[in-house]
KOLBA-477181 format. One line per field, with one value per residue (C-alpha): residue number from 1; x, z, y. Coordinates in nm, 4 decimals. Layout:
// residues N
num = c(NUM:...)
east = c(X:...)
up = c(Z:...)
north = c(Y:...)
END
This chain:
// residues 180
num = c(1:2:3:4:5:6:7:8:9:10:11:12:13:14:15:16:17:18:19:20:21:22:23:24:25:26:27:28:29:30:31:32:33:34:35:36:37:38:39:40:41:42:43:44:45:46:47:48:49:50:51:52:53:54:55:56:57:58:59:60:61:62:63:64:65:66:67:68:69:70:71:72:73:74:75:76:77:78:79:80:81:82:83:84:85:86:87:88:89:90:91:92:93:94:95:96:97:98:99:100:101:102:103:104:105:106:107:108:109:110:111:112:113:114:115:116:117:118:119:120:121:122:123:124:125:126:127:128:129:130:131:132:133:134:135:136:137:138:139:140:141:142:143:144:145:146:147:148:149:150:151:152:153:154:155:156:157:158:159:160:161:162:163:164:165:166:167:168:169:170:171:172:173:174:175:176:177:178:179:180)
east = c(-1.9355:-1.7110:-1.7608:-1.5160:-1.7088:-1.6060:-1.2395:-0.9828:-0.6077:-0.4164:-0.0571:0.0814:0.1011:0.3598:0.1022:0.0077:0.3534:0.2473:0.0436:0.3650:0.5449:0.2928:0.3719:0.7443:0.7211:0.4285:0.4271:0.0506:-0.0329:0.0895:-0.0311:0.1335:0.1769:0.3437:0.5725:0.9303:1.1062:1.2285:1.3331:1.4626:1.1678:1.2952:1.3438:1.0006:1.0321:1.3619:1.1969:0.9071:1.1540:1.3272:1.0325:0.7113:0.6899:0.6176:0.9391:0.9533:1.0476:0.8341:0.5774:0.3153:-0.0331:-0.2545:-0.5819:-0.8613:-1.2340:-1.3430:-1.0970:-1.0224:-0.6710:-0.7044:-0.3484:-0.1433:-0.0739:0.2690:0.4198:0.7587:0.8755:0.9982:1.2057:1.1248:1.4770:1.7397:1.6696:1.2940:1.2812:0.9588:0.8444:0.5488:0.4415:0.4379:0.1946:0.1230:-0.1196:-0.1207:-0.4314:-0.4738:-0.6228:-0.9527:-0.9856:-0.9449:-1.2307:-1.4562:-1.3709:-1.1419:-0.8399:-0.9963:-1.1171:-0.7788:-0.5869:-0.8161:-0.7833:-0.4043:-0.3981:-0.6205:-0.3877:-0.0717:-0.2243:-0.3423:0.0018:0.2409:0.2614:0.2839:0.0555:0.0660:0.0265:0.1099:0.0815:0.2040:0.1087:0.1837:-0.0009:-0.1677:-0.2914:-0.6424:-0.7891:-0.5456:-0.5933:-0.9706:-0.9138:-0.6981:-0.9553:-1.2358:-1.0179:-1.0074:-0.6614:-0.6009:-0.3915:-0.0930:0.1137:0.3163:0.6683:0.8141:1.0209:1.0306:1.0697:1.1796:0.9486:0.9212:1.2002:1.1168:1.0875:0.7383:0.5649:0.3912:0.1048:0.1391:-0.1628:-0.1866:-0.4261:-0.3679:-0.4473:-0.7181:-0.8874:-0.9655:-1.0757:-1.4383:-1.4106:-1.6053:-1.3508:-1.0251)
up = c(-0.4069:-0.2430:0.1236:0.3834:0.3925:0.0334:0.0338:0.2489:0.2992:0.3265:0.3123:-0.0229:-0.1101:-0.3586:-0.6375:-0.5834:-0.6839:-1.0483:-0.9416:-0.8286:-1.1468:-1.3608:-1.1814:-1.2600:-1.6182:-1.7826:-1.7671:-1.8326:-1.5155:-1.2480:-1.4505:-1.5186:-1.1558:-1.0402:-1.3311:-1.2490:-1.5136:-1.5368:-1.2115:-1.1029:-1.1713:-0.9154:-0.6236:-0.4705:-0.5164:-0.3250:-0.0504:-0.0412:-0.0051:0.2799:0.4879:0.2917:0.2308:0.6012:0.7387:1.0557:0.8775:0.5657:0.4132:0.1513:0.1664:-0.1191:-0.1697:-0.2542:-0.3112:-0.2686:-0.4842:-0.7115:-0.6615:-0.6936:-0.6218:-0.3101:-0.0264:0.1190:0.4198:0.5441:0.8784:0.8982:1.2057:1.3869:1.5150:1.7212:2.0408:2.0535:1.9447:1.7679:1.4262:1.1908:0.8815:0.5187:0.3066:-0.0600:-0.2830:-0.6410:-0.7948:-1.1191:-1.3922:-1.3839:-1.0055:-1.0106:-0.9685:-0.7715:-0.4146:-0.3261:-0.2832:-0.0102:0.1761:0.1477:0.2715:0.5712:0.6494:0.6299:0.8644:1.1088:1.0859:1.1470:1.4466:1.5922:1.5660:1.6511:1.8877:1.5961:1.6287:1.2615:0.9196:0.6197:0.2444:-0.0372:-0.4005:-0.6991:-0.6984:-1.0310:-0.9135:-0.8329:-0.8129:-0.5387:-0.3558:-0.3488:-0.2363:0.0575:0.1616:0.1447:0.3630:0.6288:0.5609:0.5926:0.3453:0.5186:0.2524:-0.0662:-0.1001:-0.3905:-0.6408:-0.4134:-0.6738:-1.0308:-1.2796:-1.6570:-1.7207:-1.4676:-1.0988:-0.9487:-0.6505:-0.4010:-0.1610:0.1891:0.3736:0.7206:0.9573:1.3317:1.5676:1.7469:1.4147:1.3878:1.7544:1.6600:1.4049:1.5416:1.4103:1.5244)
north = c(0.0145:-0.2412:-0.3233:-0.4485:-0.7758:-0.8412:-0.7333:-0.9112:-0.9048:-1.2305:-1.3524:-1.4591:-1.8270:-1.9465:-1.9769:-1.6088:-1.4872:-1.4620:-1.1555:-0.9859:-1.0935:-0.9074:-0.5790:-0.6185:-0.7433:-0.5591:-0.1754:-0.1697:-0.3628:-0.1192:0.1779:0.5116:0.6171:0.2946:0.2055:0.3093:0.1031:-0.2516:-0.4120:-0.7489:-0.9817:-1.2340:-0.9907:-1.0467:-1.4253:-1.4177:-1.2140:-1.4611:-1.7504:-1.5658:-1.4381:-1.5032:-1.1227:-1.0691:-0.9210:-0.7147:-0.3928:-0.4335:-0.6631:-0.7315:-0.8807:-0.9901:-0.8012:-1.0455:-1.0487:-1.4078:-1.6028:-1.3032:-1.1646:-0.7861:-0.6688:-0.6113:-0.3714:-0.3091:-0.1374:-0.0337:0.0937:0.4534:0.5313:0.8534:0.9001:0.7216:0.9141:0.8662:0.4980:0.5821:0.4692:0.4820:0.2919:0.4035:0.2034:0.1541:-0.0301:-0.1504:-0.3028:-0.4922:-0.2731:-0.4632:-0.4082:-0.0295:0.2149:-0.0198:0.0879:-0.2023:0.0259:0.2376:-0.0708:-0.2452:0.0590:0.0979:-0.2741:-0.2448:0.0557:-0.1351:-0.4371:-0.2310:-0.0528:-0.3858:-0.5460:-0.2623:0.0348:0.2829:0.5832:0.6837:0.5245:0.7381:0.7048:0.9202:0.9438:1.1578:1.4914:1.4065:1.0656:1.1846:0.8325:0.7306:1.0597:1.0020:0.6433:0.7514:1.0108:0.7492:0.5246:0.7981:0.9421:1.3170:1.5128:1.6707:1.8382:1.8239:1.6889:1.8815:1.6841:1.3842:1.1090:1.0574:0.8820:0.8841:1.1325:1.4016:1.4837:1.4514:1.6065:1.3797:1.4390:1.2911:1.1514:0.9995:0.8323:0.8214:0.5388:0.7375:0.8138:0.4422:0.4148:0.4761:0.1979:-0.0983:-0.3501:-0.1862)
END
C-alpha cells in the first residue's frame, strides 16, 4: 500500500508536459472512464505557457513517487452563488495505467484536499465519478470522502449518457489529520 511519505504533488515543469500529452493523444492512457474523445493536444501546453497550470480558478499538479511521474490531479472552483460569495472545489485525478491499483490515487486526492483547504477559505472539496467506476469510488472513500448522491445522466461518454456519484470531504473532516 502506498503511503503519503511516498506520493507527492508538485507543479508541472515544462519537461513534464509529455505526461499530459499522453492523456490527450492515446485513448488507452486515461482509461475507459476518462476518455471523452479527441481533444486539442496543445490546450494544456497553452495553459502551461499562460499560468503554469496554476490559475486562480483551476489548476493541475503532477502526482509523483520519487522521480516517477504517476499522473496528475486537477481542481476547479465552483461558485456557490452570487449572493453568498461562497465557493467550493471540484477535483479530479488521472493516473497512468501502470500507477493504478497501488493506492497512489487515494493519497494524492487527500493531499490535494489538504492543499486546497490550506490555501483557500473553501469549506468543501467534492469529486464525482461514473457510477460504474468502482476503483475510483473506493479510492475516494479511502481518501476520506463521503458519498453524497447520484447525478443521473450527468455526462455523455462513449455514445450514451452516464450517471455520476458525488463525493465530498469537509474542512473539519481533515481537522484531525496531523498534517492539515
